[in-house]
C-alpha positions in Angstrom: -4.0 18.0 -10.1 -0.4 17.1 -10.8 0.0 15.1 -14.0 2.9 12.7 -14.3 4.4 14.1 -17.4 8.0 13.4 -16.5 8.6 9.8 -17.5 10.7 7.5 -19.5 10.1 4.0 -20.9 11.3 1.5 -18.4 14.1 -0.7 -19.8 13.7 -3.4 -17.2 11.1 -6.0 -18.0 8.6 -6.3 -15.1 8.6 -10.0 -14.3 5.2 -10.2 -12.6 2.8 -13.0 -12.7 -0.4 -11.3 -13.6 -3.0 -11.9 -10.9 -6.5 -10.7 -10.3 -7.5 -9.7 -6.8 -10.8 -11.5 -6.5 -11.8 -9.1 -3.8 -15.6 -9.0 -4.2 -16.1 -7.5 -0.7 -19.7 -8.7 0.0 -19.7 -7.4 3.5 -22.5 -6.6 5.8 -22.5 -2.9 6.9 -20.8 -2.2 10.2 -23.4 -2.0 12.9 -23.5 1.2 14.9 -20.6 2.9 13.0 -21.3 5.7 10.5 -18.7 6.8 8.0 -17.6 9.7 10.2 -17.0 7.3 13.1 -14.8 5.1 10.9 -12.6 8.0 9.8 -12.2 9.3 13.3 -11.5 6.0 15.1 -9.5 3.7 12.8 -5.9 3.4 14.0 -4.3 3.0 10.6 -0.7 3.7 9.4 -0.1 4.2 5.7 3.6 3.7 6.1 4.6 0.3 7.5 7.9 -1.1 8.7 10.2 -0.7 11.7 13.6 0.8 12.3 15.8 -2.3 12.5 16.8 -4.9 10.0 17.3 -4.4 6.2 14.0 -6.0 5.3 11.8 -4.9 8.2 13.0 -1.3 8.0 12.5 -1.0 4.3 9.7 1.5 3.4 6.4 0.2 2.4 3.6 2.7 2.0 -0.1 2.5 0.9 -1.0 5.3 -1.5 -3.9 6.6 0.7 -4.6 9.8 2.6 -2.5 10.6 5.7 -5.1 9.1 8.0 -4.9 5.8 6.1 -8.6 5.6 5.4 -9.4 5.6 1.7 -12.4 5.3 -0.6 -11.3 4.0 -4.0 -14.6 5.1 -5.6 -15.6 3.9 -9.0 -11.9 3.5 -10.0 -11.4 0.6 -7.6 -7.7 1.3 -7.7 -5.3 1.1 -4.8 -1.5 1.4 -4.9 1.6 1.0 -2.8 5.2 2.3 -2.8 8.3 0.2 -2.1 11.5 1.9 -1.0 15.1 1.3 -2.1 16.9 -1.9 -1.1 19.8 -4.1 -2.2 17.9 -7.2 -1.1 14.2 -7.0 -2.2 11.6 -9.4 -0.7 8.1 -10.3 -1.7 5.1 -8.5 -0.3 2.2 -10.3 1.4 -1.1 -8.5 1.0 -4.3 -9.3 3.0 -7.8 -8.0 2.8 -9.9 -8.8 5.9 -13.4 -8.1 7.2 -13.5 -5.1 9.5 -14.8 -5.8 13.0 -15.1 -2.3 14.3 -12.7 -2.8 17.2 -10.6 0.5 17.9 -7.3 -1.3 18.0 -4.8 -3.2 15.8 -6.9 -6.3 16.3 -9.7 -4.9 14.3 -10.1 -7.5 11.6 -11.9 -10.7 11.5 -12.6 -13.1 8.5 -10.0 -13.2 5.8 -11.4 -12.0 2.5 -8.4 -12.4 0.2 -4.6 -12.8 0.2 -2.0 -12.5 -2.4 1.7 -11.9 -2.9 3.7 -9.5 -5.0 7.1 -10.6 -6.2 10.3 -9.2 -4.8 11.0 -5.9 -6.6 13.2 -2.8 -6.5 12.0 0.6 -5.5 8.8 1.5 -7.3 5.1 1.9 -7.4 2.6 -1.0 -7.8 -1.1 -0.4 -8.8 -3.8 -3.0 -8.0 -7.3 -3.2 -9.4 -10.0 -4.4 -7.0 -13.1 -6.1 -8.3 -15.5 -4.5 -6.0 -15.7 -2.7 -2.6 -19.1 -2.7 -0.9 -18.3 -2.1 2.7 -15.4 -1.3 5.1 -12.4 -3.7 4.8 -9.0 -3.8 6.3 -6.0 -3.8 3.9 -2.6 -4.9 5.3 0.7 -5.1 3.4 4.1 -6.3 4.7 7.4 -7.7 3.3 7.9 -11.4 3.7 11.2 -11.2 5.4 11.4 -14.9 6.3 14.2 -16.1 8.5 16.8 -13.7 7.3 16.4 -11.4 10.2 15.0 -13.7 12.9 18.3 -15.6 13.0 20.3 -12.5 13.6 22.7 -12.5 16.5 21.4 -9.1 17.5 19.7 -9.4 20.9 17.0 -7.0 19.7 16.3 -9.1 16.6 12.7 -9.7 17.7 12.0 -6.0 16.9 12.9 -6.7 13.3 10.4 -9.5 12.7 7.5 -7.8 14.6 7.6 -4.5 12.6 4.0 -3.3 11.9 2.5 -3.6 8.4 1.1 -0.8 6.4 -2.5 -0.8 7.5 -5.4 1.0 5.9 -9.2 0.9 6.0 -11.0 0.9 2.6 -14.4 2.5 2.7 -17.2 3.4 0.2 -18.0 7.1 0.7 -15.5 9.4 -0.9 -14.3 12.7 0.6 -12.0 15.4 -0.8 -8.8 13.7 0.1 -10.0 10.5 -1.5 -10.9 12.2 -4.7 -7.3 13.7 -4.9 -5.8 10.2 -4.4 -8.2 8.7 -7.0 -7.1 11.2 -9.6 -3.4 10.7 -8.8 -3.8 6.9 -9.1 -5.6 7.2 -12.4 -2.8 9.4 -13.7 -0.3 6.7 -12.6 -2.3 4.0 -14.3 -1.7 5.7 -17.7 2.1 5.2 -17.1 2.0 1.4 -16.5 5.3 0.0 -17.7 7.0 3.4 -17.7 8.7 5.5 -15.0 7.6 8.7 -13.3 9.5 11.5 -11.5 10.1 10.5 -7.8 9.8 14.1 -6.7 6.5 14.7 -8.6 5.1 11.5 -7.3 6.0 12.3 -3.7 4.3 15.7 -3.8 1.2 14.2 -5.4 0.8 11.7 -2.5 2.2 13.9 0.3 5.1 11.5 0.8 7.9 14.0 0.5 9.1 13.3 4.0 10.0 9.7 3.3 12.1 10.4 0.2 15.8 10.9 0.7 19.1 10.8 -1.3 18.9 7.0 -1.5 15.9 7.1 -3.8 16.3 7.0 -7.6 15.2 10.0 -9.5 12.5 8.0 -11.2 10.2 5.2 -10.1 8.8 2.4 -12.3 5.0 2.0 -12.4 4.1 -1.7 -12.1 0.5 -2.8 -12.9 0.2 -6.6 -12.3 -3.6 -6.3 -12.2 
């Protein structure tokens, strides 16, 4: 397992309002769907965003396996990655009950919502209280009216960009264990910075890193 040994103390003070995700997922088991069915049918995307507009096109990725289905295990840790931008926006996060529908409209009752403050490129780790059954996790930048008022006739594409979308499950597989260990390693670096290259390899996100990214990424732990 790659250890994040390349780090430096972050000089910037993380101005986060500490919050606790009271996500006690007391969900009834999904009827008629085994764990294997969930992993083969869920239409997730761990990297959200579109291709147009400064805010909508900014990278936002869940730190989960490539199929965007993840079992946090006993660690109950999840994380996300924000890409570079000159104009950061807050992130809206939602956890919703999973309905079992094989489409983007797969979620039902809202379980919890929260917002992360506007931040520069970096990694954010979140601690969940509990996870007892499948739940949908969505994250997207709150772009507001900045792009919807654009004179671009294709501006509607910017405001409709898809969120990062993952399914959180209970039974861990090999890919989940690898992510769990990588997140646990990151948790030891809260308030510090880690090598972007090392991080990208650990989470199989090398393809989204380019010359615009900083050499190191801060690790933020608001919960």
